C-alpha positions in Angstrom: 0.0 -0.1 0.2 1.4 3.4 -1.0 2.2 5.6 2.1 1.6 9.4 2.1 2.3 11.0 5.4 1.5 14.6 6.4 3.0 16.6 9.1 3.6 20.0 10.3 -0.1 20.8 11.5 -0.8 22.5 14.9 -2.5 25.3 16.7 -1.6 28.8 15.7 -3.1 32.4 15.8 -4.6 34.2 12.9 -2.0 36.0 10.9 0.8 33.2 11.7 2.3 30.8 9.3 2.6 27.1 8.8 4.3 24.7 6.6 2.9 21.3 6.0 4.7 18.5 4.6 3.8 15.3 3.0 6.5 12.6 3.0 6.1 9.7 0.7 7.8 6.3 0.7 7.4 5.5 -2.9 9.7 6.6 -5.4 6.7 6.4 -8.0 5.1 9.6 -6.7 8.0 11.5 -8.0 6.0 11.0 -11.4 2.6 11.9 -10.0 0.9 15.3 -9.7 0.4 16.1 -5.8 -2.2 18.0 -4.2 -3.2 19.5 -1.2 -6.9 19.3 0.2 -8.7 19.9 3.5 -11.8 19.0 5.3 -13.5 21.3 7.9 -16.0 19.8 10.4 -19.4 19.3 8.6 -17.8 20.2 5.2 -16.9 18.5 2.2 -13.3 18.0 1.4 -11.9 21.0 -0.5 -9.1 21.1 -3.1 -6.7 23.8 -2.3 -3.4 23.3 -4.6 -1.9 20.7 -6.9 1.6 20.8 -8.4 2.6 18.6 -11.4 5.4 15.9 -11.2 8.3 18.2 -12.2 7.0 21.2 -10.2 6.5 23.3 -13.3 2.7 23.8 -12.9 0.9 24.6 -10.0 -2.7 25.5 -9.7 -4.6 26.9 -6.7 -8.1 27.2 -5.2 -9.5 31.0 -5.1 -9.9 30.6 -1.3 -6.0 30.3 -0.9 -4.4 32.0 -3.8 -1.6 34.5 -2.7 -1.6 33.2 0.7 -0.7 29.4 0.3 2.2 28.0 -1.9 2.5 24.4 -2.9 6.4 23.0 -3.8 8.1 19.6 -3.9 11.3 18.3 -3.7 11.5 15.0 -5.5 14.9 14.1 -4.3 13.3 14.1 -0.8 10.1 12.5 -1.9 8.3 15.3 -0.2 5.6 18.1 -1.0 5.0 21.0 0.9 2.5 23.6 1.7 3.5 26.8 2.9 0.6 28.8 4.6 0.8 32.5 5.4 -1.6 34.9 7.0 -3.7 31.9 8.4 -7.5 32.9 9.0 -9.7 30.9 11.7 -11.7 29.7 8.7 -8.5 27.6 7.4 -9.1 25.4 10.5 -9.3 21.8 9.1 -7.7 18.5 8.3 -5.0 19.0 5.7 -4.5 16.0 3.5 -2.3 15.3 0.6 -3.0 13.2 -2.3 -1.2 11.9 -5.5 -2.5 11.0 -8.8 -0.8 10.3 -12.2 -2.4 13.6 -13.7 -3.2 17.0 -12.3 -6.8 16.9 -10.7 -8.9 19.6 -9.0 -11.5 17.4 -7.5 -11.1 15.2 -4.5 -12.8 12.3 -5.7 -10.2 11.9 -8.4 -7.3 11.3 -6.3 -6.5 7.5 -5.7 -3.7 8.0 -2.9 -4.2 9.7 0.4 -2.7 10.5 3.4 -4.0 10.3 6.9 -4.2 14.2 7.4 -2.7 16.8 9.7 -5.1 19.1 11.8 -4.5 22.8 11.6 -6.3 25.0 13.9 -6.4 28.8 13.7 -7.7 30.6 16.6 -9.0 34.2 16.4 
């Protein structure tokens, strides 16, 4: 079973920054698009950002554009999500996901991590 493992979540105040990491044990994912999504209590899973296998293409949801940055280091088998200017409404469980192709809807991703909690206090 493929392994994706998120880390870096925590409790922060509004306006703070966090960097999430998603490490994979599978070299296969260096040729996959990787994405970050989140799910807040009582809400559907929300697409946030995706990066192509090479890192040369990125796409963001309007809700995080200009505040969040996705990046990857294929040598370390890791994808990152730099989150700046955090807001209370960013509170959610954050997941990384992998797919051979760039996707913008959650149900198209085949491989998922377990998630990491991010809580932003006002």
